[in-house]
C-alpha positions in Angstrom: 181.8 149.3 193.3 185.1 151.3 193.4 186.9 151.8 190.2 190.6 152.4 190.2 193.7 152.1 187.7 192.9 151.3 184.2 189.3 150.4 184.8 188.5 154.1 185.5 188.7 154.6 181.8 185.8 152.3 181.1 183.3 154.6 183.2 181.0 156.8 181.2 182.2 160.4 181.4 185.9 159.6 182.1 188.5 160.4 179.4 192.3 160.7 179.0 194.8 158.7 180.9 194.7 156.8 184.1 196.3 158.5 187.3 197.7 156.4 190.0 195.7 156.7 193.3 192.6 158.2 191.8 189.4 156.2 192.6 185.9 156.6 191.4 182.7 155.2 193.0 179.4 155.4 191.3 176.9 156.6 194.0 173.3 156.5 194.3 170.5 159.0 193.9 167.3 157.7 195.4 164.2 159.6 194.4 160.6 159.4 195.7 157.6 161.7 195.7 159.2 163.8 198.5 162.5 164.6 196.8 165.9 162.8 196.3 168.5 161.4 198.6 172.1 161.7 197.2 174.6 159.3 198.8 178.2 160.6 198.9 180.6 158.9 201.3 180.5 156.5 204.4 183.3 156.0 207.0 183.0 152.2 206.5 183.8 152.2 202.9 187.2 151.3 201.3 187.4 154.6 199.6 187.1 156.6 202.9 190.4 158.2 203.8 189.6 160.2 207.0 187.4 163.1 207.7 188.7 166.7 208.1 185.8 168.8 206.8 183.2 169.0 204.2 182.4 172.0 202.1 180.5 173.1 199.0 181.7 175.3 196.1 179.5 176.7 193.5 180.7 177.3 190.0 179.0 179.2 187.1 178.9 177.8 183.6 182.1 178.1 181.6 184.0 179.4 184.5 187.2 177.5 185.6 188.4 177.1 189.2 192.1 175.8 189.2 194.5 174.8 189.1 195.3 173.8 192.9 197.2 171.0 194.6 197.1 169.7 198.3 200.2 168.4 199.8 198.4 166.2 202.4 194.7 166.5 201.8 192.7 163.8 200.0 189.7 165.2 198.1 186.4 163.5 197.7 184.3 165.3 195.1 180.7 164.8 194.4 178.7 167.3 192.2 175.2 167.5 193.8 173.6 170.0 191.2 174.7 170.9 187.8 177.7 169.6 185.8 181.3 170.1 185.9 184.5 168.9 184.0 186.9 167.9 186.6 190.5 167.6 185.3 193.4 166.0 187.1 197.0 166.1 186.1 199.8 164.0 187.8 203.1 165.8 188.2 204.4 163.6 191.0 208.1 162.9 190.4 208.1 159.3 191.3 204.7 158.4 190.0 204.2 155.7 187.3 201.6 157.9 185.7 203.6 161.1 185.8 202.4 163.4 183.0 199.0 161.9 182.6 195.9 163.9 182.4 192.3 162.8 183.2 189.0 164.4 182.6 185.9 163.6 184.4 182.4 164.7 183.5 180.3 164.5 186.6 177.0 166.0 188.1 173.5 165.5 187.3 174.0 163.3 184.3 176.8 161.2 185.9 176.7 161.1 189.7 180.2 159.9 190.9 182.3 160.2 194.0 185.7 161.0 192.8 188.7 160.4 195.3 191.8 162.6 194.4 195.0 161.8 196.4 197.3 164.3 197.6 199.8 165.9 195.1 197.5 165.8 192.1 196.9 169.2 190.4 193.1 169.6 189.9 190.7 172.1 188.6 187.2 172.1 187.2 185.0 174.0 184.8 181.3 174.6 185.2 179.5 172.8 182.2 176.0 173.3 180.8 173.7 176.3 181.4 173.2 176.5 185.2 175.5 176.9 188.4 176.9 173.7 189.8 177.4 172.8 193.4 180.4 170.7 194.1 180.7 169.0 197.6 184.1 168.1 198.9 184.5 165.8 202.0 188.3 166.4 202.7 190.4 164.1 204.6 191.9 167.0 206.7 190.6 170.5 207.7 191.7 173.3 205.3 195.2 174.5 205.9 196.4 177.3 203.7 200.0 176.3 204.0 199.5 172.8 202.4 197.8 174.2 199.2 199.5 175.6 196.2 197.6 177.3 193.2 198.4 178.0 189.5 196.4 180.1 186.8 194.2 177.7 184.9 196.2 178.5 181.7 199.6 178.1 183.2 201.9 176.4 180.6 203.4 174.1 183.2 200.2 171.9 183.0 199.6 170.9 179.3 195.8 171.1 179.3 193.4 173.1 176.9 190.2 174.0 178.7 188.4 174.8 175.5 185.3 172.8 174.3 186.3 169.7 172.4 183.9 168.7 169.7 184.9 164.9 169.5 
């Protein structure tokens, strides 16, 4: 099942406010005595938005990678090992969810596919005690001219990366 709109906030590990266009799918891990198959994305699914490239990014515990935004690329994130906190911020001028921030805790303990549409600021922080491996199946090949970046502590994005003891 693909979750979108306000139903996103009913998923375990998803906090904050809904962001228009973001979709999440619970994806399968199939273990047996030989190892595990980790599903990610199929071209015949509703959530699929084209193929440009797939790449993997690693992140160490308590390190932040962000902020970045793509003008054209749709991101499809799945954390295949470890845990991250993925943070999304909607700064789109004509968006009904402008100003909303969403946190998604994903990885070993909460295996999800997160589809992030273009023009959403995003970043992630390594959680736990081991390096995480993040897969991204991008809708177009990487183009350095369509990405912008900000420091993770840029005051233009109202988010505090510190641990919250809630």
